[in-house]
N, C-alpha and C positions, 0 to 999 in steps of 0.2 A: 897369386896367378894359379892358374889350373895348370895341372902337368898330369899327365896319362903315362903310367909306370908299367911296359908289359912284363905280365906275370907270368910267361910261358914255359921259363927255362926248371928244369930239373926237378918233377914230380914225382912222387914214389906212388905207385901204382899198383893195385889190387883185384883181384876180382874172386881170390877165394877167402876172404875174411868174411866172418858172421855177423859181424858187429862193427858200429861205428869206431874206426884205429883211436887209441888214446895217443899213441905214441909211433913212430915210424919202424918197424920191421924191416931186419937187414936182409930177410926173404925178399923184399917188395920189389919189382921192378923199378926203374926210373927212367922217367920218358920226359919228352919236352912236348910242349903243346904245340900244334894240334894234336889228338891221338885219338883213335878209335880200336875199340878192344876187337871190333869185328873184320877188322882188315882184311884177313885170310878167310876165317869160316862164314864169315855172309857173304863168299863168291864163289863157292863150291859145292854147293845143291845140297837137296835132301832136307832145307828148312830147319837145319839143326845147328844155328849160328847160337851164340851164347846170348842167351837175353835172361838178366835179372839186375841186382844191384854191384857195381862196382864202386872203387873207392881211390881217389884222389888227394893225396895228403902232400902237404909241404911247411918246413919250419922255417922260421925267419923271425929278424929281428925288427920292430918297429924302427929301429937307426938306418936300417937298410931302405926306408922310403923316404921318400922328399919330406922334409917337415912341412907340416898343413895341421888346418884346424880338422877338416875332414876327409874319410877316406872310405871311397866306394868301391869296393869288387864289381866288375863289370864281367859277365860273363857272354859271350856270344854265338854259345852254340851248346846247349849239352843234350844232350837226347836220351831219353825222351821228357825226361821228370828229375829233378832234384833237390838235395837238400845240401843246406850250407852250414858249418858249424864251424865256430872258433872258438877254442881254446874248451871243448868241451861241452859249449852251449850253442844251442841248435838256434839260426837265425832268421832261415829263410825256407823257405818251399816254394818250388816252379814249375808247372805242368805247361809244354810244350817245347819240342827240342829243337826248334828252327829261329828260334828269335833271340834279339840281346835281353839280358835283364840283369838287375844289379841289386847289390845290398850295401847298405849302410856298416861299416865294420868298427865307426869310430869309437862307442860307448864300450865295447868290448876287446879292444884293441891292447894289448899289454908290451910290454920291453921284450921278452919272449912269447914268441906265439904256434900256435899249432893249425894250420886250417884245413879243413877235411871239406871235399864238395862230393857228395854220396850220388851216381850217378844212374839212372835204372831205368832200363826199354825194357823190362819185363811186360808183358801183357796188362792190360789195363782197361777195364771198360769205363773209364771218365776221360781217357785222353787219347784223341786223335793223334795218328793215325793208328788202325787195328788191324785191317785187313787192306792189302794193296799189294802190287805187283812190282814192288821193290823192297830192297833191304832196310831195315831201320837199324842201321850203323848204331850202337851206343856210344858213348865217351866225350870227351871233352874235346871237339874236332874244331873250333876257332879258336883262336884269342882268347886269353883272359888277362886282363887288365886290373889295376889297383888307379882310380881316379883320385887325385888329390885337390882339393877345392876349399874353398873359403867359406865360412859361415854363410852368407850372402853368395848363393851362385844360381846360373842357369839350370834350371829344374833336370835334376837327375833320376826322381821315383818315379815318372808317370810311364808306365809300358814302355821304359827301354828307348824314350825319345830323347832329344836333346834341348829341349827347351826352346826351340824356336822353329818356327811354321813361316814358309816363305807362300804367298798369293800373287800372281800376276794376271793383271786384266789386260787385255790388248786391247786399244781406244784408237783404232786410226793406226796411223806412222807411230804413235806412242805406246809406252805402257806404263800402267798405275799398277805398283808393286805392294801389296800390304805383309809388312810383315811383322809378327806377333811373336812375343817371348812369355815366359814363366817363370819368374825369380821366387826362388827358396830361400825365406827369412829375408823378404827385402827391408829397406830402411828408409826414413823418409825423406834422408838427405843424399840419398843414391838416384841416378838418371842411366839411361840408358842413352849409348850411342850408336846409332844405325846408319852403314854405309853399305854400299854397293859399287863394285867394282867392276869393270869389264873382263874380257879376258886375255887382256892384256896386265891388266891388274891398275889401270887407270880409275880413278875415282869418276864415276856418274853419276850419284846423287846421295846425298848426307842430312840426316835428321838428329834431334836429340828429343828426349822426351821421357817422361816417368809414368806415361799410361799404362804401357805393357803393348802398345801397340804404335807403329807409324807408318804412314804412306808415302814413299817417296816415287819420285815419274820418272822412267827414261824414256827420254826425247829419240825422237828416229829409233825404233827398238831394234835389235838385229834379233831374228827370231830362229828356233832352235828348230829346225826341218828335217829330221832325220838324218840318214846316212848323207844325203846329199849335203848337210850343213847343220853338224850338232853344236850351236855355238851355245855356251854357256857364261854367265855371270857368276858373282858372287856375292852372298849376303854377309856382313861381316858386323855382330854386336856385342858390345862391348860396357861390361857393367863399372859404372863409375863412381869411386866414394872419395871425397876429398880431392878431385880431380887425379885421382889416380885408379888405373882400370885393375879391379880385384877377380875379372873373372870375362871370358870371353868365349865365344864360339862361332864357326861359323858353316856354311852350306852351298856350293855350288844350285844354281837353279835354272832353269830354261825358260825362255817366253814361247808361246805356242797356241794355237787354236787347235782345235779335232771336232769332228763329229762322225759318227757311224750310221750311215745312211743306208736303207733297207735296199734301196735298189743302185746307190754307185758305189757303195761300201765306205773303208776308210777314206778320211777326207782329213788332212793337214795342212794348217792355215788357209782353208779354199781353195786346196788342190787335190785333185783325187790321186792316192797315194797305195798301192797295192799293199797289201800284207800279205806276203809271203816269206813264210819261215818255218823255224823248227821249232821244238820241246826240247830242253834241258833238264837231266837229271847232276846232281854234284859231285859226285864220286869217278873212284878212278879204279881201275884194277893194281893188287896190293896195298893200296891207300885207304880205300873206303872213301870216306866223306871229309876225313883230314886234310883237305888241300891246301896249299900254298898260294901265295900271289901269281906265282909264276904258271902256275895250273890255268887258273881261271883265266890269263893273257891267254893262255895258247887255245886255250876252248875258246875265249870270244874272236882270237885271230881267224882261226879256223871256220868258223859261225861268220864272219866276215867275206873271208874268203869264198866262200859258197853262194855270196850273194845275197844272203837273208836281209830282210828288212824288219823281222819280227821275231822276239823270243818267248817262248810262253815257259816261264820260270816253275816248274813243275816238281813234284806238287806240293810244294812249302814254301816257306822263305830264306830267297837266299842268302849267301853273304854281302854285306855293304858294298864289299870291295867289286862284287861283280856288277851290283844297281850301278854302281860310279861308273865301270866301264861302259853300261850300256848307254849311260847320259851322254860320254865322250865318245864314243862311235855311232851315234845315232839312231839304237834299235829301240822298235817300239816295241813294250812289254806288256804281257798280261802277267800279273804277281796274285799269288792266292795262296790259300791256308790248305792244310793237310785233311780237310772234310773230305774224305774220300770212301767210296764201295760201298760201305757198312755202316749207315746210321745208327747210333748209337744214342735212344731217348736219356741215359745218363749222362752224355757229354756235350748238352748243347752250352752250360757256362764255358766250357775250354773252347768250343765254336766261336764265343762272342771273344773270349778274351784274345783266343791268338789273331784275331779279325782287328782287335781294338791295335794288339801291338804291331801287324804287319803295316796298318796304316798309321800310326804315330810316328812308325822308324822309317816309313819311306813316301812320307806325303812330300818329299821336296823333290824325288827324282822327276825331272822332266818324262824321262822315257817311259812311266807308267801311264798307260790311258784307262786299263779296266783292271777292278778288283773281282779275281775270281770267288765265286762262294762255295763251288764244290765241286769236285768229279766223279762220275758215275755213282754216284751217291741213291739214284731211284732203281740201280740194278734190281733191286727186290720188290720195287715198286713206290709208289710214294704215297705214304702214311700221313694222316693229318697233324701227327708231330713233327715230321722231315720236315712238313710244308710251311709249319707254324716258325719250324726254327730256319728256314731260308728267309722267311717276311721279314722274322726277326735279324736276320744279316743282314740282307738288301737295307733295311731303313736305318741300322747303324751305318751303314759306306756312304750313303746319302746325307745322315747329320754329321758325320767325321768331317767327308770330302764331297764338298757340292760342286767341285770340277771335274769330276772320274765316273764312267760308267762302270756297271756291274754285269757279270757275266757268269754261266754255268758249262760244264762240259758232259750234256748230258751222255750215256750209252745208246748203243743202237736200238736196245730192246724198250727204250721209253720211247709211248707212244705219241704221236703228233699233237694229241689233245690232250696230254696229261699237263694240268694245271700249274704242274712245278715249273713249264717253261715259261708260264706267265709273270712268274715273278721279277728276274732280272732284265735290266734294260738292253741288251742283247743275248744271244745263244748261240753255242756250237756245240758240233756232234761229232765224238770219237765213233768213225764206223772203220771198218777191217774189211768189206767186202774184199773179195780176193784171196785173203789170207784165212780169216775165219770166217769160211763158209762166204757163201755168195759168189760173185765173179767180179772184177774189175769193173766191168761196165755199169755195174747196179749203181755205183757212185754218184755220179753226174744225174741221173734223172732221180735221185732220192732226194738231194738237194734243190732239184728244180719240182720236185711235189712238194715238198716244205717251203719252199719259196711262194707255189700257188696257194695253198691251203694258210699259211701266216705272211699274207705280202707287205706287214708294216711291222714284221719283227725282223733285224738284222739277224742272218744265220752265216755261220763260219763254218770252218772243218777241225776242231782244236786236236785231233788224234788222228792220223792212217799211216799206215808203214806193213812192212814183214821182214821178217828175219831172213837173214844171210852169214855162214860162216865162209870158210876156206872148202865147199862143194861145189862141182860144177857138172854141167851137161850141154848139151846141144839142143835139150828137148826140153826147156824148162816147166816144170809145171808147182802147183798151188799145193803149198806142205812141203817142197823139196830141200827146203833152208840152203839154196843155191845162189851165189851172186848173180849168176845170168836172170833167176827169175824175180829177185830185188829190184835189178834193172828195167826188168820188163815192167812188171808191177810199178814202178816209180813213174816208167814213160809213159804208161795210160793213165797214171792219176793226174802229171801232171798237166795232160793235154785235158784231161775234166775237170780238174778244180779250178787251172789259174786263168781256163775261158771264159768263166762264170764272173762276170766283173760282178753281182749284187753279193757275192760271198767277202763278207767284212776282214776274214782273215783265214790264212791255211798254215796248220801247224804241222809238221813232218813228225812221225813219233820214230825215232826220234836220231837228236845230231848224234849220238854218244852209245855204243852199247852200256849196259851200265847194271850192277848189282841184283839180282835176285833171285834168292837163295832158295826159293822156294820151286825155282821151274830146273825141272829134270827133261830138255829135249836140245834138239841142235847138233847132239852128240856133244857139246861142250857145258858142262849142268851149273848152275846157281848163277846164272845171265840172261838178260831179254839180249836179244841180238839184232834188235831192229834198227841199230845205229847206220848212220852214214858213215860214220867212220869206227873204227875199233874200239873198247875198252880202254887200250892203253895208248890210244890217238893216233899210232904208228902206223896205219894202214886207214888211205879212203877209200873205199869200196866202191865199185864202178857207179851205184848209186848217185853220190857225191857227185860225181861230176855231171849226169843230167841236168842236175839244179843249178850248176854252175852255168852249164850254158843256157838255161835260163834266167838266170838271177843277177851274174855279175856281166861287168863292163870289161873286167881283167880278161884279153885276149888270149885264148889257148886251144887246144887239141888233143883228145884224149882218146887211146885205144883201151877197148874194152878188152876184160877178156885174158890180162896179162897172167894170171896164176892159174889160166886153163892152157896148158900147152899141148899135153898129148890128145890127140882128138882121131877118132877112129872113120869118120866120112870122108869120102872122097870130094867133095866140097862141103867148105864149112862156113856157117854165117857170121861175119865179124861186124861189130859194132863202131862207131866214133861217135865221139861226142865234141863239138865244139860251138861257138857263139860267133863263128864267121861262116860267111853266105856259102861257103863252097869246101868240100874236100876233096884232096886225090889220095888215094891207097895203092902202096906201090909192095909189089910182091917180089922179094929177092932181087929189085931194082927195077924189075919191070910193071908200067902201072897198069892199073884194075880201071883205069877212069875216073871220071870226077863226077861228084853228085853233088847237087843241092837239096836242103833240105830245111824247110821254115817253121818245123818245131825240134830242127838243133839236133835231132838224131837221123845219122847216116848210115845207111846197110849195106854190106858188098858181101858177094858170094867169093868166096876163095876158093883153088882149087889146092887142096891138100895131098902133099907127094912131100916124102923126105920131111926135111926142115926147112920152113920158110921163117925168112925176115920180114916184118912189115915193118913200114912206115907209112904215117899217117901226116898228110900234109896240108897245112889251112893257110896261106898267104906265108910269112915268115914263120910259122910256128909248127913245129913236129912232136911227133911222139912213136916209139917204137914196142915193139912186143914179137912173139916168136910163138908158132906153132909146130907141132910135130906130128907127122903120120905114123900111127900107131894100127896094130893090128886087132888087138883086147880094148877094150874099154878099160883105162886105169884108176882101179878099186880104190886109189888115193883119193879119189874125186867124189866118191860116193858117201854119204851121209851111212853109219851106222849107230843107231842109238845106242848109248850104255842102257843097260836096263829095260831094255824094250820087250814090252809082252811080246811084239812080233814085230819083224822089219819085213815094208812091203816087198823087197825082193825074193821073201823065202813064202811067199804066198801062190799057192798054186792057181793061174787065171789061163783057163782054156781059152783058146779065139773062138769069138764069136757068144762068151758067156760071161754073167756077172760074176766078181769076185769082191773080196774084201777091199780093194783097190779102187773100185768105182766109187762115182760120186752118189750118195743119197737122191738125191733128185733125181737120177737116171733111172736107177732102182724102184724106186716108186712110182715110176711113169707106167709101170707093167703091174698088170693084176697081181701075179702073183708076188713079186716084189712087194705091192703095197700091204699085203698081207702078210708077209713075214717079216717086214721094217716092222708092222703094228704089235706083233710079236716080241720083235727086238726092245721096243721102247717100252713094254711092259717087263719083260725082264729084265732088262741091263739099267735103264732108270726110274724103275719103279711108277707107282700110278697107274692111272689108265683103267683102272677099275672104280665099277661103283659110282662113277661121277666124280673119282678122286683124279685131279689134274695133274697130269704128267710133268715132271721138273726135271732140270737138269741144270747144273753148274748153279743151285742157287735160287733159279725162278721159272718160270712156268712156261712150257712150251707153246709158245703161241703162233697163229698165222704166219707174224713178222718173223718170228725165231726159224719158224720150220723153212722161211724162205731160204734165212740165211745159210741154215744148216746143209741147205739142200748143196750148196760149193761143197761140202768136205768128202771126204771119201769117207767110207764105214770105219776105216781102222785110224785115220786122221782124228774123225771124232772122237773115238773111244782112249786115243790116245792123249788128247789134249784135257778130255774133262773125264777121263776114268776115275781119276783119283777123288772125285766131286760127287760121281753116280751113286747112288743108294747101292747096294750091293757090290763085291768085289768079281771084275773081269780077270777071269784066267786065259790061258793060251789056247786049252783045250774048247774052252766057250767059242773063242775068235774062230777055231779049225774047225768046230762042228759048224758055226755060221758059214764061213766061207764052201764047205761042201755043200750047205743047202742054196748058198749062191751061185754055185759054180751048175747047177741044174735048172737055171733060168736061162732062157737064149735073149741076147739082146735085142730089142727092133733092129730093123734093118738102118735105120739112121744111124746106130750106134758101132755099126759092126764095119771093120776093117776091109 
């Protein structure tokens, strides 16, 4: 019988060795798996985390393993390429850092063994991802096992799969279930037992065959129905020889139907089932991507608490344990490969192999409804090679899985008539109007325009969000990184996106802050802070509760601004989120009145004098906070960028005149501002001369991009894009530009 022997303990690790180790050096570090060598330097900024080949070395005796005919090494995640050596012989190479793969060790196994796994996360133009807004953590960051099996066994060699594929089909009140198996070294005197059990372990159906496939029927089938009823069956198969079971595997599965309609959105088992949820990265503060089961479970608990019905598992294959949790909790899942940001003509084969692994390893999960082909891959425009790559992937998905649909996550700059959008079954867009330029009120109308232009293409929003740290203000502005602006942004986006029934899915970017070592912004380098929850999972930002108010059935009330205590104004705005119909706010025991709000957002004007204890009451639920009157603004609440060229509060901004702190759209609405900005584009962004297109952040500045950029202040545009512009931007250049802006008078409509 099959035995899975965990191989996580006591590996010797080195990132200084220059060649494949032939022995364990006493200087090597001893680590247990899962492990990442970028757990710290991949989260501290400056994009200087260690990238290269590191070695994991383990000595062991064959006698320490269970007695078996065959031994397979199973690696569940090695980022991003790896080679396996046993007793000095190279046995395998694998490209792709997020999937399971296996190596047959049997013929090379000796009584005394030295196993070396060389893991490499260095830049590589043939393996995805190579350019993306997250850290490419190196390491053996998931479990490593030895699988011990008989000569005849359910397949272990095909793209990391289990050799078992279950395909349910609903027929009225019943379900027809095709169970297909692949047996390695099958013999004529062998047969396969097929069994289906219900959630209580009771036998539902059984069959025996030696054809490699059997069809079983489930009468009065219990449907898997998302968060409402995530019912799971179990399919078990046994390989039998001479009346003895010599191998067995099993998988849980769910019976459900779904469709995605361009007008009605997502439909589960014939019922409209709005997909409103989040995206998730798999890393943590101080751990990197080397997560343990308890970390995955905590993530799922938080996602369930916020009330999400869907998760986009970005931007790669996640741990099998987390897919299992999605099945159990009823999450509807978008699963994708890391074909992201930069199309590499030399990477086509890797996109194909990663897609084959994703589908093969995850086919049986009822939670998954779409396979994601790519993310923001057309940011530099759609080339013929890019389009061909997507057509190949799209056809591959439909060939391997006839039960699910395909999708893409297009970036804002991707035009609505781009042929790239015609390839998958459904489409989603990543939009950040209100954070990366533009205004929050641009989001809904953009989707209406797309829906009118392509009424037969289901459209969703695959990313939207803004960053927030422990900065605070009573006058939130785009780009200030305050918790208050993030809350305002998500209030607006919730009202716009959730009211559009035709949107097949919406996914907040992101559920959790995550490591992005190339980022140096927001006052805490090395992270993307768009999460509704902090990187360490210890603090739920106010925006978390905005979604909980809309999506969760768990009754609650939440007072916003708990970290914003010191306030200078005489009357301050206090926001309360609740899914209860009415909220009453008390200030030092005195009622400030009751309010109702159909949008679940309750706003109160609170007198601010001395210290005020606030209590929000909604039915039997209460929440408390404190505010305190101060004479001057608490500078601990104000963002100060580390290494910033210039901070906004250091800029001279005379009343009635422009400065670097004004939006581009306002500046270029004047004749003098338009002329000055044209010079700015030429000098700072490059191009603009003799017909050469102006470029920024790697792509051409089109009218669509200009509309988005119009929402940026000049300073913020330079801060975000400066490192990718042609030419170095200095403090002196900015101060000179500011002095020129200070001479341009604002139109009357912009003067206070």
